[in-house]
N, C-alpha and C positions, 0 to 999 in steps of 0.2 A: 138611074144606075144604082143609087143608094137604096131605093125601094126594092129593086130586084135582089140586091145583096141581102137585105133583111129578110126577104121571102125565102131565099135559099138557106140562110142561117137558121131560120125558124124550122124549115123542113128538116135540116140536119139534126137540130136539137130534139125535135119531135121523134125522129127515127131513133135517136140514141136513147130516148127515155121511154120507148114503147113498152107498155106493161104486158107481161106474160100472164096468162090466165091462172087463177087459183086452182083450176081443174085441168088435169092432163087426160086427154082422150087417147086410148090405145086401140088401134084397129088391127086385126090380123086377117090376112088374105092368103089362102092356100092355092098355089098354082100347081098343086100335086094332089095326091090322095089325102083328103083331110082326116084328122082324127075326130072322134066324137066330142072330145073336150080337151082343154089345156089347163094347166095349173098356174095360177097367178100367185106369186109370193113376194111380199114386201115386208121383211122382218121388222124393220124400224117402225113401221106403221101397224104391226101386228095384223097384217092382212095375209090371208091364205085361203084361196077359194078356187073352185073349179069353174071354168067358163065354158059354156056350151058352144059348140061350133055348129052353125046352121048355114047351109048352102055354101060351105067352104069359107065361112067368115066368122069372126067374133069381134065384139067391141065391149070396152069397159071404160069407166071414168074413175080416176083416183085423185086424191089430193096432190097438189104440187109441192115438191120439196127437192130442190136441185142439189142437195147435199147427200142424198142417199141413192142406193141402187135397189132395184127390184128385178125379178126374173119371171119369164114365162116359159114353162117346160111343156114340150109337146112330145108324145110318144114317137120314137123312131126318127125324130128330127132334132136339129141342134137347139139347145136351150138358148134363150135370148136374154141378155142383161139390158136393162133400160134405166134411164134416169127420168123420173116423173117431172119433166121440166116446164110444164105449162103449155106446151104446144100440142098439136095433134100428131101423134106418132103412128106410123103405119108399118107393120111388119109384113113383108112379102116373103112367103116360104116357097121354096122349090124342093126338088127331091133331096138335095144334099146341103142346102144352105138357107140362111134367113138374112134378109137385109132390112135395116130400119131407115125410114126417111121421116122428115118433119115438114109440116106445112109452113114453118117459119125457120128455115135453116140458119139464118143469121142470128137468131135468138136462142137456138136450140143447144142446151147443154148436152143432150143426148149425142148429137153429132160430134161435139168436142170429145166426149167420152169414147165414141167409136174410133175416132182418129188416134186417141191415146192408146187404146187397146191394140190397134193395128201396129202402132209403132213398137209396142212391147213384143208383139208376135214376130215382127221383123228381126228384132234383136235376138230373140230366142232361137230363131231358125236361120241365122246368118251362116253362110257357107264357110266363113273364115274359121280356121282351126284354133279357136280360143279356148283357154283353160276356164274352169269354173270361176276362178277368181277374176279373170279378165272379163268374163261375161257379167259377173256381179257388178264390176266397176262401171261397165257401160250402162247397165240397167239403172244403177244408182244415179249416174249423171243424167240420164233421160228423165227419171222420175223427179229429181230435184228441180229440173227446169219446169216440169209440169206443175209441181207444187207452187213454184214462184209465180207462174202465169195463171194459176187457178186456185187462189187462196180461199175461195168461199163456195166451192162446189164439189160434186162427186169425183171429178177428175183429180183434184188436189187431195181429197180424202183417200181415194183409192191408191194414189201414188204414195202417200205417206204410209198407208197400211202395208204396202208392198215392200218398203225398204227400211222402215224404222229399226228393225231388229238387226239389220246388216251394217248399219253405219255407226261410226264412233260418236261419242257424246257431243263433241263440238259440232259435228255435222247434223246430228239430230236436233240440237238446240237451234241451229240455223233454219232447219226445215220447219220446226214448230213456230219460229219467229215469223214465217211467211203467212201462216194460215190465219183466217179471220177469227174474231172473238166468237162468232156463231159456231164455227166448227170446234173451237176449244171447249165448248159446253157439251159436246157429244161424249157419251160414255166411253166409246172406243179411244178417243183422244185423251180422256182423263186416265185411262189405263196406260197409255203410252207415257204420260207424264209420271205415273207411278214407276214404270219401268226405268225411266230416265233417272229418277231419284235413287232407285236401287243401284243403278250402274255408277252413279256418282259416289255412293257410299262404299262401293266395292271397286273403285277405280284403281288404275295402276299407281303404285306407291302406297296404297292403303294396306293395312293388315287384313288377313282373311277373316271372314265371318263364319263361325262354326255352325253346324247343324247336326241333328241326330236323325237317323233313319232306322226304322224297324223293317228289316229286310223280309222277314217271314212273320206275319201277324199271329200265326199258330204257335210260333216259338219266339216270343218277344225277348226273353232273357238272353238266349244264346245267339240271336240274330241282330241285336241292336248294335249299331256302330255310330261313331261320331266322325265327322270330317277331320277333326283334330287328331284322330288316331293315326292319320297319314300325313297331315300338313303341319309345318312348324316344328318338325322333329330333327332338324339339322341337315336335311337334304333339299336339293332342288326337286320339285315335283311337277310334272306335266299332268294336268287334269283334263280329261276328255269327257265332256258332257255329250251323251249320245243316246240313240235308241235303235233297236233292231230293225225297225221299219224304215229308217232314214237312209236313203241311197247315198247322199253326200257324206254321211257319217261313215258308212262302210268303205267308201272310196278313200277316206283319210287313213284308214287302218294301216295300209302298207307304209305310208309315210311315218306313222307313229311306231310301227314295228322296226323300221330302219333306225329310228332314233333310239329305241330301246336296245337294239343290238349294238349300237355304237357307243352309247353313253351310260347305260344302266350299271350301277355299282354303288360304292360307298357314298358318293356325292349326288346321285341322281336316281329317281324312280318315276314310275308312271302309275296313274290311277284312273280307271274308267268309272264314271258315274252315270248309270242308266236312268233316264228321265222319261216321263210320259209313255211308259212301256209296261207290258205284261212281263212278270218275272220269268215265266217259263220261256217266253219268246227271247228275252234278253240272254238267258243262259244258253239256249240252243244256238243263237246267233254267235255268241262269244266263243262257243266251242267250235263252230264251223269256221270262224275267222281265225282260230288259233291264237286267241289273246292270252298271253302268259302272265301279264302283270295283274296287280291288285284291282278288285272291282267292288263297287257298291251297287247293289240292285234295288229296285223298288223305291227309288228316290222321288219319283213322280215330280210334282211341281215345287217341292220344298226348296231345293237349291236354286231352281230357275227364278223363283220369286225373289229370293234373297239377293242373287247376283244380277238380276235384271236381264235374264237370258230369255229371249223370245224366239230364237231360231237356233237350230242345231245342225251340224256340230258346232260347239263353242269350246275352244281349247285355250286353257289358261296356264301360264307358267308361274309357279309360286316359288319364292326364295326359301332358304333354309329356316328363316325365322317366321315364315308364313306371309311375308310381304308379297303382294300381287305385283309381279314384274311385267307381264305382258298378257293382254287379253286378245281373244279372237285370232289366234294363230291358225294359219292354213298352209297346206302344201309345203314347198321348200322353205318357207319362212320358219317352220317349226325347228328344223335342225339348225338353221342359221342363227336363231335366237338362243338356243341352248348352248351352242358352241361358244358364245360370248362368256359363259360362266363355268362350263364343265368341259374337261378334256376328254377326248375319246379314250376308251379303255384299251 
């Protein structure tokens, strides 16, 4: 009986320690009209090459790295993201979809990633009538759990990349605490740490950090403005970091307009700061949206680097002396927060 137990135990340990190959084989099979070639792209490995399709099939071998994502793009068919996980991955294409399988499903990080991606898709397309804020909360919760359960692979890395700009400092520190030392050495994660440091420096309760913007490079003297031209001048100021191409930014404008109409006066004002945008696009969009308050254009990445802003809209309330009162306000919370300090006119 003891001998049988030891045999079973050895088999379990062997299965748990099974080594995944240093090489990942990717096979493509077209069950529809095949293209002449597909594009293989793995940015982290600096790999980008065309793969010839012969007799409706292609095959390629790449180095294994379970922390990164690659893609295979086929004309007129869905692009496929993959994790080079050391197993043999087979992509089966039909007219409208592509499905990835592994020859070692229990060891495949790819299958974990596919399960994670499907979960995100389910959340995004739920039939429940959720607000954007509620949707973000559900996605954040889902991704935090994925990071916790996948601290050393592409699932955790993708989850972290998806939410780090949406979560407060304490939550981001929690997420970073889960991930492995190996992932912490990645450039993407190092940039997240830089963003975290910037957010700590400009956290609620801290004084504002000034910056200077040349809004028109052809007219630097007359177009140069400072953030301090508007902040710390004795008024509460709501600052909306936005861009003309950003759908969620535009959807916040009605909320901000309502706040402006209700509170703007001797004690309160609003400032829009356009980032990551073309000046003419900003001006056109601001006119179309009917924005009546002060604006800074052509700020690009200067304020977002300083304030650790990685996603927009990002709306901050500053106090009369320039103290940061509240960051990342959205929706009804904007008016609710302002009403604590300013009376309706």
